[in-house]
C-alpha positions in Angstrom: 30.1 -74.2 -24.0 33.6 -72.6 -24.2 35.4 -71.8 -21.0 36.2 -68.3 -19.8 39.6 -67.1 -19.1 39.1 -67.3 -15.4 37.9 -70.9 -15.6 40.9 -71.9 -17.7 43.3 -70.2 -15.2 41.6 -71.9 -12.3 42.0 -75.4 -13.9 45.6 -74.7 -14.7 46.4 -73.8 -11.1 44.6 -76.9 -9.9 46.7 -79.1 -12.2 49.9 -77.5 -10.9 48.7 -78.0 -7.3 47.9 -81.7 -7.9 51.4 -82.4 -9.3 53.9 -82.3 -6.4 56.9 -81.6 -8.6 55.2 -78.8 -10.5 53.9 -77.3 -7.2 57.4 -77.3 -5.6 58.8 -75.7 -8.7 56.0 -73.0 -8.6 56.7 -72.3 -4.9 60.5 -72.0 -5.6 59.8 -69.6 -8.5 57.5 -67.4 -6.3 60.1 -67.3 -3.5 62.8 -66.2 -6.0 60.5 -63.6 -7.4 59.7 -62.3 -3.9 63.4 -62.0 -3.0 64.1 -60.1 -6.2 61.3 -57.6 -5.6 62.4 -57.1 -2.1 66.0 -56.3 -3.2 64.6 -53.8 -5.8 62.6 -52.1 -3.1 59.2 -52.8 -4.5 57.9 -54.5 -1.3 57.4 -52.4 1.8 59.7 -53.4 4.7 59.1 -52.9 8.4 61.1 -49.7 8.4 59.0 -48.2 5.6 55.6 -49.1 7.0 53.6 -46.9 9.3 52.5 -48.0 12.8 49.0 -48.8 11.5 50.3 -50.9 8.5 52.7 -52.8 10.8 49.8 -53.7 13.2 47.7 -54.9 10.2 50.5 -57.1 8.8 51.2 -58.7 12.1 47.6 -59.5 12.6 47.5 -61.2 9.2 50.6 -63.2 10.1 49.0 -64.4 13.4 45.8 -65.5 11.6 47.8 -67.4 9.0 49.9 -69.1 11.7 46.8 -70.1 13.7 45.1 -71.5 10.5 48.2 -73.5 9.6 48.4 -74.9 13.1 44.8 -76.0 13.1 45.3 -77.7 9.7 48.3 -79.5 11.0 46.5 -80.8 14.1 43.5 -81.9 11.9 45.9 -83.8 9.5 47.6 -85.4 12.5 44.3 -86.6 14.0 43.2 -88.1 10.6 46.5 -89.9 10.2 46.3 -91.6 13.6 44.5 -95.0 13.8 41.2 -95.3 15.8 41.5 -97.0 19.2 40.1 -100.6 19.3 37.6 -101.7 21.8 39.1 -104.1 24.3 37.6 -107.6 24.6 36.5 -108.8 27.9 33.8 -109.0 30.5 33.9 -105.3 31.3 30.9 -103.3 30.1 30.7 -99.7 29.2 29.4 -97.4 32.0 26.4 -95.2 31.1 27.1 -91.5 30.7 26.2 -89.4 33.7 23.5 -87.1 32.3 22.6 -85.4 35.6 19.8 -85.5 38.0 16.1 -85.2 37.1 15.8 -81.7 38.7 18.7 -80.5 36.6 17.1 -81.8 33.4 13.8 -80.2 34.3 15.6 -76.9 35.0 17.2 -77.0 31.6 13.9 -77.7 29.9 12.3 -74.7 31.7 15.2 -72.5 30.8 14.9 -73.4 27.1 11.1 -72.8 27.3 11.5 -69.4 28.9 14.2 -68.4 26.5 12.0 -69.4 23.5 9.1 -67.4 25.0 11.4 -64.4 25.5 12.5 -64.6 21.9 8.9 -64.7 20.7 8.1 -61.7 22.8 11.1 -59.8 21.4 10.0 -60.5 17.9 6.4 -59.3 18.7 7.8 -56.0 20.2 10.1 -55.5 17.2 7.1 -55.9 14.9 5.1 -53.4 16.9 8.0 -50.9 17.0 8.4 -51.2 13.2 4.7 -50.5 12.7 4.9 -47.4 14.9 8.0 -46.2 13.1 6.2 -46.5 9.8 3.2 -44.6 11.1 5.3 -41.8 12.5 7.2 -41.6 9.2 3.9 -41.3 7.4 2.7 -38.5 9.7 6.1 -36.7 9.3 5.9 -36.8 5.5 2.3 -35.5 5.7 3.4 -32.6 7.9 6.3 -31.9 5.5 3.9 -31.7 2.6 1.6 -29.4 4.6 4.6 -27.1 5.2 5.5 -27.1 1.6 2.0 -26.1 0.6 2.3 -23.3 3.1 5.5 -22.1 1.4 3.9 -22.4 -2.0 1.4 -19.6 -1.1 -1.8 -21.6 -0.6 -1.6 -20.2 2.9 0.5 -17.3 4.1 3.3 -18.7 6.2 3.9 -15.5 8.1 0.3 -15.5 9.3 0.1 -19.1 10.5 3.5 -19.5 12.1 6.7 -17.7 13.1 8.7 -18.3 9.9 11.9 -16.3 9.5 12.9 -14.9 6.1 15.7 -17.5 5.8 13.3 -20.4 6.5 10.8 -19.0 4.0 13.5 -18.8 1.4 14.6 -22.5 2.0 11.0 -23.7 1.8 10.5 -21.7 -1.4 13.4 -23.5 -3.0 11.7 -26.8 -2.3 8.5 -25.7 -4.0 7.8 -26.1 -7.8 9.7 -24.0 -10.3 6.7 -21.9 -11.4 6.2 -20.8 -7.8 9.8 -19.8 -7.4 9.8 -18.0 -10.8 6.7 -16.0 -9.7 8.3 -15.0 -6.4 11.4 -13.8 -8.2 9.4 -11.8 -10.6 7.7 -10.1 -7.7 11.0 -9.5 -6.0 12.6 -7.8 -9.0 9.5 -5.8 -9.7 9.4 -4.5 -6.2 13.1 -3.6 -6.3 12.7 -1.8 -9.6 9.8 0.3 -8.3 11.6 1.1 -5.0 14.8 2.1 -6.9 12.8 4.5 -9.2 11.0 6.0 -6.2 14.2 6.7 -4.3 15.8 8.3 -7.4 12.8 10.6 -7.7 13.3 11.9 -4.2 14.5 15.5 -4.4 14.1 17.2 -1.0 16.0 16.1 2.2 12.8 15.2 3.9 11.8 12.7 1.2 15.3 11.1 1.2 15.2 10.8 5.0 11.8 9.1 4.7 13.2 6.6 2.2 16.1 5.8 4.5 13.8 5.6 7.6 12.1 2.6 6.1 15.3 0.5 6.2 16.7 2.0 9.5 13.5 1.3 11.5 13.6 -2.5 10.7 16.0 -5.0 12.3 15.8 -7.9 9.8 17.9 -6.1 7.2 20.8 -5.7 9.7 20.2 -9.2 11.2 20.7 -11.0 7.9 23.4 -8.5 6.7 21.5 -7.2 3.7 22.4 -3.5 4.0 25.0 -3.9 1.3 22.4 -5.5 -1.0 20.1 -2.6 -0.3 22.8 -0.2 -1.3 23.5 -2.2 -4.4 20.0 -2.7 -5.6 18.3 0.4 -4.2 21.1 3.0 -4.2 20.8 3.8 -0.5 23.6 5.5 1.5 25.1 3.2 4.1 26.8 6.1 5.8 23.5 7.8 6.4 21.8 4.6 7.5 24.6 3.7 10.0 24.7 7.2 11.4 21.0 7.0 12.3 20.9 3.4 13.2 20.7 3.8 17.0 18.2 6.7 17.0 15.0 7.6 15.3 16.0 11.2 14.8 16.7 12.4 11.3 17.8 15.6 9.6 15.8 18.7 10.8 12.7 19.2 8.6 10.0 21.8 8.7 7.6 20.8 11.5 4.1 22.2 11.9 3.4 24.0 15.1 0.2 24.1 17.0 -1.7 27.4 16.9 -1.7 27.7 20.7 2.0 26.6 21.1 4.3 28.9 23.1 7.3 30.6 21.5 10.8 29.6 22.6 11.4 33.2 23.9 8.5 32.8 26.3 9.7 29.5 27.7 13.2 30.9 28.1 11.8 34.0 29.9 9.8 31.9 32.4 12.8 29.6 33.2 15.0 32.6 33.8 12.4 34.1 36.0 12.3 31.0 38.2 16.1 31.1 38.6 16.2 34.7 40.0 17.4 35.0 43.6 14.2 36.9 44.6 12.1 34.0 43.3 14.1 31.0 44.4 17.1 30.3 46.5 19.9 28.0 45.5 21.0 25.1 47.9 24.6 25.2 49.1 24.9 21.5 49.8 27.1 19.5 47.5 24.7 16.6 47.5 21.6 18.8 46.9 21.4 18.1 43.2 18.8 16.6 40.9 19.4 14.8 37.6 16.9 14.3 34.8 17.7 13.0 31.3 21.4 13.0 32.2 21.3 16.7 33.1 22.5 17.4 36.6 21.5 20.7 38.3 21.8 22.3 41.7 18.5 22.4 43.6 16.6 25.6 44.1 13.6 26.2 46.4 10.8 28.6 45.7 10.4 31.5 48.1 6.7 31.9 47.6 3.7 30.0 46.2 3.0 29.6 42.5 0.0 32.0 42.5 1.9 34.9 44.0 4.9 34.2 41.7 2.6 34.2 38.7 1.2 37.6 39.7 4.8 38.9 40.1 5.8 37.5 36.7 2.8 39.2 35.0 3.7 42.5 36.7 7.3 42.3 35.6 6.5 41.1 32.0 3.2 42.6 31.1 3.7 41.8 27.4 3.8 38.0 28.0 0.4 36.5 28.2 0.5 33.2 30.1 -1.9 31.4 32.4 -1.2 30.0 35.8 -1.3 26.4 34.7 1.1 27.0 31.8 3.3 29.0 34.1 3.5 26.1 36.6 4.2 23.6 33.8 7.2 25.6 32.6 8.8 25.5 36.0 12.3 23.9 35.6 12.7 20.5 37.2 15.5 21.7 39.5 13.3 24.4 41.0 11.4 22.6 43.8 8.7 23.6 46.3 10.2 23.7 49.8 9.3 20.8 52.1 9.9 20.2 55.8 11.9 17.0 55.1 14.2 18.9 52.8 15.4 21.2 55.6 18.7 20.5 57.3 18.2 23.1 60.2 16.3 22.7 63.4 12.6 23.7 63.7 12.1 23.2 67.5 10.1 25.7 69.5 13.1 27.2 71.4 14.9 28.2 68.2 11.8 29.3 66.4 10.8 31.6 69.3 14.3 33.1 69.4 14.0 33.8 65.7 10.6 35.5 66.1 11.9 37.7 68.9 14.9 38.6 66.8 12.6 39.5 63.9 10.4 41.6 66.2 13.4 43.8 67.2 14.1 44.8 63.6 15.0 48.5 64.4 18.0 47.2 66.5 21.2 46.1 64.7 23.8 44.0 66.5 27.2 44.8 65.1 29.4 41.8 64.5 31.6 40.8 67.5 29.5 42.9 70.0 26.5 42.1 72.1 25.5 45.7 72.4 22.5 46.8 70.3 22.9 49.9 68.1 20.0 52.2 67.4 19.3 52.9 63.7 18.8 56.4 62.4 15.1 57.4 62.2 13.8 54.6 64.4 12.4 54.8 67.8 14.8 54.3 70.7 14.6 51.0 72.4 15.8 50.3 75.9 18.8 48.0 76.0 17.5 46.3 79.2 14.1 45.6 77.4 15.8 43.7 74.6 18.1 41.8 76.9 15.2 40.8 79.2 13.2 39.5 76.2 16.1 37.3 75.1 16.7 36.1 78.6 13.1 34.8 78.9 13.9 32.0 76.5 
């Protein structure tokens, strides 16, 4: 059988190594070649190497030095003659192998170690079996999820699958299933595009935009640009109404028994009249509703009497008492005791009642002398003063 090129080269090198003269000549040639390459700059020097390359080269040097040292020591031991056994009456002493307890301890240690190794091998086998079983169940669950994505069961009805996750699972399904899903996608886009183009009135256009404004997934996955591209929607209109559900004003149907705006405005103006309610002078006596801040007003009479007064003032407006009460503004309140900031004790209330009973008498400002009004009966000054002094 002919030899290969590698075999021929290996035998040639071995013949050179066996001949001392040829081997010395070979080493001299290699040394000269190395010096020449070093001068030409083909070999990296310590200055040109990086820190990592320098560490690697030094490590190789240390290993070679240690190997050379071990080979020299081995050759030295082989060259030395073996020591001869001296002749005489002295006998060799038996080696000290240790006590009996020490030997028993070592045997027990080896026995326990072997048992531990056997236990480790058993546990590793059990662990491998459990790993294979869990892997089998994991693959079965993956196949079940893929069947869910294929359409055998609707994924959205059985689990909380996001659109992105459904798309990834669909890509793992067979090609026919993906093709069918794409056909459905483009068919739906075509129908929606034609339907949006056919919208003529502003109400229909607002309804078309409302479908995409109400949902959050289109904005979450940043598909509004795709909606504009494929459906022809206006991003400006969608972004303008994104935070609210209100749209352009359209014709709204009114109930047959609904009140006119003029009636509502008339009732509210009636409640704000000074002879119907009084305004509070306090700076803190305000009320806020739907970010509308108003000064409080308190009614001067009950709702029944105010309704009669309203009907008398506006006979053309037909309104019931319950509707009249519903239209009362939120800043017009019914007076309560806890809302008062004045005293209601008996002493001051009696003084007020006595003052009201002397209505024909007028006390000019700055004077304590009563003045009789024209056309009223004359009152005695001492009578009025005695009544006030009884408090």
